[in-house]
N, C-alpha and C positions, 0 to 999 in steps of 0.2 A: 140075718145081718150080724156082723161082728159086734158083740156086746161092748168090747172095749172102744170101738169106733163110735157107737151110740153114746157112750159115757163121755167121750172127748167132745162130741158135738154138744151134748147137754151142758158140760162145763163151760164150753166156749160162750154159749149164748147167755147162760146164767151170769157169767163174769161181766157181760155187757148190760146186765139188768133186764134181759129180754126173756120171753117165754120160748123155750126150745121147741115146743109142740107147734107153735105158730109158724116157725120157719120150716119145720119138717112137713107140715100140711101144705105150705106154699109150694114145695117141690112137686106135689101131685099135679099142679096146674102149670108148672113151668114148661116151656117149649125147649126142645133140644137146641143146642147152640150150633149154628152153621158158620163156616169160614167167612162167607160173604157178609154176614151180619157183624161178626166180631171185628173184622178188619175194616168194615164200612166201605166195601169195595165200590158199590154203586155211587155213594157220595164222592169218594175219592176220584173216580173216573169222570165225574160230572164237573170237576173244578177247572177244566181247561176251556177258556172262553176267548178265542182269538178275536182280534179287532179288525183283521183283514181276511182276504181269501187265500193268502199265500200259505201253502201247505206246511212249510218249515216253521211258521210261527208257532204251531202246536209243539214242535220239538223244542223250540226256545222256551215256551211256557213250562213244559213238563220238566225240562232240565233245571230251571230255577226253582220249581216246586220241590224237586228232589234235593237240591242244595239246601233249601230251608228246612226240610225234614232232617237232613244230616246235621245241620246246625242245632236243631232241637235235640238230637241224640247227644251232641257234644255238651250242650247246656245241662242235660240230664246227668251226665257224668261229672261235669264241673261242679254242679251244685252239691254233689255228694262229697267232694273234696272240701268245699267251703264249710260243710257241716261236720267235718271230722273232729273228734274230741281226743283221740288217743294218738299221742306223738312219741310213743315208745317203739312202735312197729311201723315199718314203711310199706308193708305188703298192699294194703288197700290203696294207699296213695299211688304206689307204683302201678297197680292194676288199672286205676282210673286214667293215669297218664298214658298207659299203653293203649287204652281204648281211644283216648283223644287223638293219639298219633294215627291209629288205624282210620279214624274218620277223616282226619286231615289228608291222609294219603288218598282216600276216596275222592275228596274235593279236588286234589291235584290231578289225579289221573282222569277224572270225569270230564275235565275241560276239553278233552278230545272230542266230546260230543258237540261242543260249541265250535271248536277249531276246524274239525273235519266233517261234521255232520249237518251243517246248514249251508244251503246254497247262497253264495256270495251276493248274487244279483237280487235274490228274493229278500235277503236280510237288509240290503241297502234300501229296499223299498218299505218293508213293513216296519222297520225300526223308526221311521219318521212318524208313524202313528202312535208310537209309545211316548213321545215327548209330552210332558217333561219328567216322566217317571224315570227312575234310575236305580240300579242295583245298590248304589250308595245308600238308598233308603231302607236297607235291610236292618230292622231293629234287632233281630237275633244276633247278627254279626256284632253289633255294638254291645249287646248284653253279654256276649261271651268275652269280649275284650275287658269289660268292667269286672267280670268274675275272675279274670286271670290276674289282674294287676291294678294297683291304685291308679286313678285317672291321671295323676301327674306324669306317669310314664307314657301317657298317650298324647303328650304335648311335645311337638318336635322343637328343633333348635330355634327356628324363627318364632314359634309361639312362646317359648320361654323368655324371649326378650321383652315380651309384653307383660310378664308376670311381676308382681311385687315380691318382696322377700318372703312373705308368708301369705301366699295366695289363698283366697276363699274357694269354696267349691264352685260358686258361680263364675269366678274369674278363670278357673281352670277350664270349665266347660266352654267359656267364651273363646278360649284359645286352643281347644283340643284339635288334634291334627285333621280330623275328618271335616271340620268346618271349612278347610281350605278348598274343598270341592265346590263350595257355593257362596263363600263370603269374600268380598273384595275389601281389603283393609284400606285401600286408597280412597274409596268412595263411601265406605261404611254401609254398603248395601248388600243384602243377601238375595240369592236367586229364589224363585218360587219353590224349586225343588227342596232347598234347604229349609225355607220358612215352613213349608207344609210338614216336613219331617220333624222339625223341632216342636211345632205346635202339637203334634200328635204324641211324640215320645219323650221330649226332653225332661219333663217333670218326672216321668217314670225312671229315666236314667239316673237322675239325681237321687231319687228315693232308693234305688237299687244300690247306689254307691254308699249311701248312709247305712243301709242294712248290712252291707258287706264289710264295713269298716273294721279292720283288724283281722279279717279272716277270708280275704280273697286268696286265690291259689298261691301267689307269691308269699303272702303273709303267713299262710298255713305252713308252707315249706320252711320258712325261717324259724318256726317253732320247734323243729327237730334240733336237738342239742348237737348231735353228731351225724348229720345226713351223710349217707354213703356216696361214694363217687358214682355209683351206678344210678342213684336217684338224681344226682346233679346232672349227669349226662342226659338222662331221659328228659329232664326239665329243659335243657338247652336244645335237645333235638326237637321237642314240640315247639319251642319258641321259634327256631329257625325254619321248620317246615311251614308253620302257620304264617309267619311274618315275613318270610323271604321267598321260599319256594312257591307257595301258592300265589302271592301277588305277582311274581315274575311270570308264571304261566298265564295268569289273567292278563297281564300287560301284553304278552306276545300274541294272545288270542285277539285282544282288542285291536292290536296293530294290523292284524290280517284284514279286519273289516273296516277299520277307520283310517287306515293309511295305505294308500295304493298309488304307485307311480308319483310319489313325492307330494301328493295332495292329502292333507290331514283333515278329516271330518270332525265335526263337533260331537261330543257324547250327547245322548238324549237328555241328560240332566244339565248340560251346558258347561260341564267342568273341563278343565285342561287335562284330559285323561292321561295323556302321555307323561305329563309331569306328576299328576296326582297319584297314579297307580304305582309308580316306581318306589320300591321299598327304601331306596336312598333318600327319597323325598319325604316319605311317611315317617321314617326313622322310628318305626314302632317296634319296641321290644318289651315283652311281658316281664322278663326277669333280668334286667340290666345288671343287677348285682352279681350275677353268676358269670358274666363274660369277662370283666376286667380287661387284661391285655388282649385276650382273644376276643376282639370286639365283633359283635354281631353286625355292626355297621360296615364291616368288610364284607359286604353282602354277597358279591358274586366274583 
């Protein structure tokens, strides 16, 4: 064996305060690594548990699981931007934004699986068994939003009317745009879908916001003294793709299944989906400071 390699291994484990011989002896008993073990293929393929006998429900489940894995990839890249310390070079920042764009493009184009890959009549039936679950309850979607921008930017025009001049974190989260999917301001009541979601995740969202204070993606960008036009354009491209193009594809796909011959069906979570999903209503922009006159709210 290469003596230099042995020396490097010895130095590695000694630096950790460990006995190198123990680790080398352990290799004598280690089994070879197989693809199916490393990727956890058997576990991954066992995670589809349809609630009905309709075959396309499996397509529906797998599609959403792929979406969640894609969001996890995006969070993985976004986290590296939030941890960035060097604001003299843009290369790492640009590379991570490029990856975020690539994954967003995957989310946009993959909606064809939902739009054209599921039988309309089957979906109309099996979707009833999913009530009150809703894609609105995707915590990773919310995590990514909070990693991209301060939560005040996730309060739409109607929500801002309810804020005081110096709103607290609790006040902001009480009026954040996504609550419109399940909170009735007239009655003060929340849907079960929203209540269950907030009971499980709201505390974590607030803690994440506190941990990210001062270094979400927008705040990290603003630390560059002279950001290039190329970086600014890439920031705006990601903002527009994620907050306009993707929601519009989602809206059009929902319309295919929930609106037919003038009859509008209710979403499984009970939201006014036609209104809630439209980016004009959400008014979500991660980087509003970058748009100015070229307003992202000129959506389509």
